[in-house]
N, C-alpha and C positions, 0 to 999 in steps of 0.2 A: 504494499499499499504506499510505503514511503517513496518508492520509485514510481509506481503506476499513476497516481493522481497528478503529480507535477508533469510527468511525461504526457499524459493525456491532455492536460491544459496546453502544453507547448505545441502538440500536434494539431489540436483544434484551432489554435490561434495562428498557426503558420501562414495561411493564406492572407490574413489581414496584415501580419507583420511583414510579409514579403512585398505586398503592395505598398505599404508605407515606406519601406526601404528603397524599392526600385521604381515604383510608380507603374509597374507592369503586373498583370495577372500571373498567376502560377501556371507554368506549362502543364498540359494535361498529364503527361507521363510522370512528372514529379508529384502532381496532386494525387494521382492514383497510388503510386507506390508509397509516398511518405505519409500522406494524410489517411487515405482509406485503409491500406494494409497496416500501417502503424496503429491507427485507432482501433481497428478490429482486434489486432493481436494484444494490445494493452487492455482493451475492454474485456477480452476473454480471460486474461490473467486476473484481472480485478474480480470478475464474476466468479471465478473458481475460488478465490480467496474468501469472498463474502458469503458464498453459498454453503461452504463447509461440506460439500458433497464429495464423497470419495470418487475421484475421477482417475482414470489411468494416467500415470506420469507422462505417457507419450503425448497426451493432449497439451499439458502445460509445457513440455519440451518443444513441441511444435510451435506454440505461441512465442516462446522465447527465441527460437531460431528465426521466425518471421520478423520479429522485432530487431534482432541483430542484423538481418539482411537489409532491412530498411535503413539502418544506420550505415551499413557499408555502402549502400546506394547513395546516401546523402553525402558521405565522405568523398566518394569517387566523383560525383557530380560537382561538388565544390572544388575539388582538385582540378577538374577539367576547366572550370571557369577561371580559376586562378592562372593555370598555364596558358590560357588563350589571351590573357591581358598583355598588352604591349608594355615593355619596360619604360619607365620615365627617363627622358634624356636630359 
């Protein structure tokens, strides 16, 4: 819960923060991967914690892996943007 709730807030506010920072909407592929997949995986983890239902560990592990993959995608996308910038002369 200490990780899930702040992460959920960051993911849900991402489109607004992106528009405020760049003045442009979020590209569709980034919106789908980061917001939709990220929110679904974090929400699934929170739901499993709150319901106290004995679920197979594979369900929780799958949610964790999806969450980690969205972070990897975000890192690679940010690195791509940084590498495409022209150096200041």
